[in-house]
C-alpha positions as CSV (number, residue, x, y, z in Angstrom):
1,M,1.2,-22.0,-5.6
2,T,-0.5,-20.2,-2.7
3,A,-0.7,-21.2,0.9
4,L,-3.3,-19.9,3.4
5,A,-1.3,-19.4,6.6
6,Q,-4.1,-18.8,9.0
7,R,-7.7,-17.5,9.2
8,A,-8.3,-14.8,11.8
9,P,-11.5,-14.0,13.7
10,V,-13.2,-10.8,12.7
11,T,-12.3,-9.2,16.0
12,A,-9.3,-9.7,18.2
13,P,-9.4,-10.8,21.8
14,A,-9.7,-7.9,24.3
15,A,-6.1,-8.3,25.5
16,Q,-4.9,-7.9,21.9
17,R,-7.1,-4.9,21.2
18,A,-5.6,-3.1,24.2
19,V,-2.4,-2.4,22.4
20,M,-2.9,-0.5,19.1
21,P,-0.1,-0.4,16.6
22,T,1.5,2.9,15.6
23,L,0.9,3.6,11.9
24,R,3.1,5.2,9.3
25,D,1.9,8.4,7.8
26,D,0.6,6.9,4.6
27,L,-1.1,4.0,6.6
28,R,-3.0,6.5,8.7
29,Q,-4.4,8.1,5.6
30,I,-5.3,4.7,4.1
31,A,-7.1,3.7,7.3
32,A,-9.1,7.0,7.2
33,W,-10.5,6.0,3.7
34,I,-11.6,2.5,4.8
35,A,-15.2,2.1,6.2
36,D,-16.0,0.2,9.4
37,G,-16.6,-3.5,8.7
38,A,-15.1,-3.3,5.2
39,H,-13.7,-6.4,3.5
40,V,-10.0,-5.5,2.9
41,L,-7.2,-7.1,1.0
42,D,-3.7,-5.8,1.8
43,L,-1.1,-6.6,-0.9
44,G,2.5,-6.8,0.2
45,C,1.1,-6.6,3.7
46,G,4.5,-6.9,5.5
47,D,4.2,-7.6,9.2
48,G,0.4,-7.0,9.1
49,V,0.4,-3.8,11.1
50,L,-2.3,-2.1,8.9
51,M,-4.5,-5.2,8.9
52,S,-4.2,-5.5,12.6
53,Y,-5.2,-1.9,13.1
54,L,-8.2,-2.2,10.7
55,R,-9.4,-5.4,12.4
56,D,-9.1,-4.1,15.9
57,S,-10.3,-0.5,15.4
58,R,-12.7,-0.9,12.5
59,S,-14.0,-4.5,12.8
60,A,-12.7,-5.0,9.2
61,R,-12.5,-8.4,7.6
62,V,-8.8,-8.4,6.6
63,Y,-6.7,-10.6,4.4
64,G,-3.1,-10.2,3.2
65,V,-0.8,-11.3,0.5
66,E,2.9,-11.5,1.2
67,I,5.9,-13.4,-0.2
68,A,8.5,-13.0,2.6
69,D,8.5,-15.9,5.2
70,D,9.5,-13.7,8.1
71,S,6.7,-11.2,7.4
72,I,4.1,-14.1,7.1
73,L,5.3,-15.4,10.5
74,Q,4.7,-12.0,12.0
75,C,1.2,-11.8,10.5
76,V,0.4,-15.3,11.9
77,R,1.5,-14.2,15.3
78,R,-0.9,-11.3,15.1
79,G,-3.7,-13.8,14.3
80,L,-4.1,-12.6,10.7
81,S,-5.1,-14.4,7.6
82,V,-2.3,-14.2,5.0
83,I,-1.6,-15.9,1.7
84,Q,1.9,-16.5,0.5
85,A,2.1,-15.5,-3.1
86,D,4.1,-13.3,-5.6
87,L,2.0,-10.2,-6.6
88,E,3.7,-10.2,-10.0
89,S,1.9,-13.5,-10.8
90,G,-1.6,-11.9,-10.4
91,L,-4.5,-12.3,-8.0
92,R,-6.3,-15.1,-9.8
93,M,-7.0,-16.8,-6.5
94,F,-9.6,-14.1,-5.9
95,P,-12.9,-13.6,-7.8
96,D,-14.0,-10.2,-9.3
97,R,-15.2,-7.6,-6.7
98,M,-14.5,-9.9,-3.8
99,F,-13.2,-7.0,-1.6
100,D,-14.4,-3.5,-0.7
101,T,-10.9,-2.1,-0.7
102,V,-7.6,-3.4,-2.0
103,V,-4.4,-1.8,-0.6
104,L,-0.9,-1.6,-2.0
105,S,1.2,0.6,0.4
106,Q,4.7,1.6,-0.6
107,T,5.1,-1.4,-2.8
108,L,4.1,-0.1,-6.2
109,Q,7.6,1.2,-6.9
110,A,9.0,-2.3,-6.4
111,M,6.6,-3.9,-8.9
112,H,8.0,-5.0,-12.3
113,Q,4.4,-5.5,-13.7
114,T,3.0,-2.2,-12.5
115,E,0.1,-2.0,-14.9
116,A,-0.9,-5.6,-14.4
117,V,-0.9,-5.1,-10.6
118,L,-3.1,-2.0,-10.8
119,R,-5.6,-3.8,-13.2
120,E,-5.8,-6.7,-10.8
121,M,-6.5,-4.4,-7.9
122,A,-9.4,-2.8,-9.9
123,R,-10.7,-6.3,-10.8
124,V,-10.9,-7.8,-7.3
125,G,-11.8,-4.6,-5.4
126,R,-14.5,-2.0,-5.5
127,Q,-11.8,0.5,-4.7
128,G,-8.0,0.5,-4.6
129,I,-5.6,2.5,-2.5
130,V,-1.9,2.9,-3.3
131,S,0.9,4.8,-1.6
132,F,4.4,5.5,-2.8
133,P,7.3,7.8,-2.2
134,N,7.4,11.0,-4.4
135,F,10.5,10.8,-6.5
136,G,9.9,14.4,-7.6
137,H,10.6,15.8,-4.1
138,W,12.9,18.8,-4.3
139,R,15.6,17.1,-2.2
140,H,15.7,14.2,-4.7
141,L,16.1,16.7,-7.6
142,V,19.0,18.4,-5.7
143,A,20.7,15.1,-5.2
144,L,20.4,14.3,-8.9
145,L,21.8,17.8,-9.8
146,G,24.7,17.0,-7.6
147,G,25.4,13.8,-9.5
148,R,24.1,11.3,-6.9
149,M,21.0,9.1,-6.7
150,P,18.8,10.3,-3.8
151,V,18.6,8.6,-0.5
152,S,15.8,9.6,2.0
153,P,13.7,8.1,4.8
154,Q,11.1,7.2,2.1
155,M,13.8,5.7,-0.2
156,P,16.5,4.6,2.2
157,Y,18.5,2.5,-0.2
158,Q,21.7,3.0,-2.2
159,W,21.4,2.7,-6.0
160,Y,23.1,-0.7,-5.9
161,D,20.8,-2.4,-3.4
162,T,17.4,-0.8,-3.9
163,P,14.3,-2.9,-4.4
164,N,12.7,0.0,-6.2
165,V,12.5,-0.4,-9.9
166,H,9.8,2.1,-11.0
167,L,10.1,5.4,-9.3
168,C,7.4,8.0,-10.1
169,T,5.9,11.3,-9.2
170,P,2.2,11.9,-8.3
171,R,1.6,13.3,-11.8
172,D,3.1,10.2,-13.3
173,F,0.7,8.0,-11.4
174,E,-2.3,10.2,-12.4
175,I,-1.4,9.8,-16.1
176,L,-1.0,6.1,-15.7
177,A,-4.3,5.8,-13.8
178,G,-6.1,7.6,-16.6
179,R,-4.6,5.4,-19.2
180,L,-5.8,2.3,-17.3
181,G,-9.3,3.6,-17.0
182,L,-9.0,4.2,-13.2
183,V,-11.0,7.1,-11.7
184,I,-9.1,8.8,-8.9
185,T,-11.5,9.5,-6.0
186,G,-9.0,10.7,-3.4
187,R,-5.5,12.1,-3.2
188,A,-3.3,13.0,-0.2
189,L,0.2,14.4,-0.8
190,L,2.0,14.3,2.6
191,A,5.2,15.6,4.2
192,N,6.0,14.7,7.8
193,G,2.4,13.4,8.2
194,R,0.7,16.6,7.1
195,P,-1.0,17.5,3.8
196,V,1.0,19.6,1.4
197,N,-1.1,22.1,-0.6
198,V,1.5,24.5,-2.0
199,L,3.7,23.0,-4.7
200,P,2.8,19.5,-3.6
201,G,4.7,17.9,-6.5
202,L,7.9,19.3,-5.2
203,R,7.3,19.4,-1.5
204,S,5.4,16.2,-0.7
205,K,7.4,13.1,0.3
206,L,4.6,10.6,0.1
207,A,1.6,10.2,-2.2
208,V,-1.6,8.3,-1.3
209,Y,-4.3,7.7,-4.0
210,R,-7.7,6.2,-3.9
211,F,-9.3,5.0,-7.1
212,E,-12.1,3.0,-8.6
213,P,-12.5,1.3,-12.0
214,K,-14.8,3.1,-14.5
């Protein structure tokens, strides 16, 4: 069952707008792809930092889906609208094309039902944006050659306590998107906040993709 925690006004009070959150590298890229005034759904929204930024700087109408109680509490404290639900159960609470943009940031690798989640994003949104750590980064490959599972700032877990179940590379995602009938309309492969243009599959640490259904 879902629970709507709180509905937020379209814009925040002046005192709240005065302090803008600091965004992760992938969230900055995601924000750059979202138009002013857009209707945005943030899946696995965490503490709501991206939603807060989009509301306060872009006048976006933002809603989140999150399962963790503590994260929901932080969203409510920010004055954000958030629904408590498990993404693996689908987004049947939302009608087709309800949102301009549906975001899934650094959560795709933790999904068991990866294909189903991407299909639902394409159903309820006119465009989807995902970000995920690049498992093909050269440091990860060196760790594997040395007989160890990689640990990095993007994947800071040991093999025995990681929430990540489906690690992939940018090329892996592109192949899956094509098989699901998703048209990639934007790609940013990043390292330390900067685009990587030379050997991005080996040198980028984060991948950010924008896509639309055919």
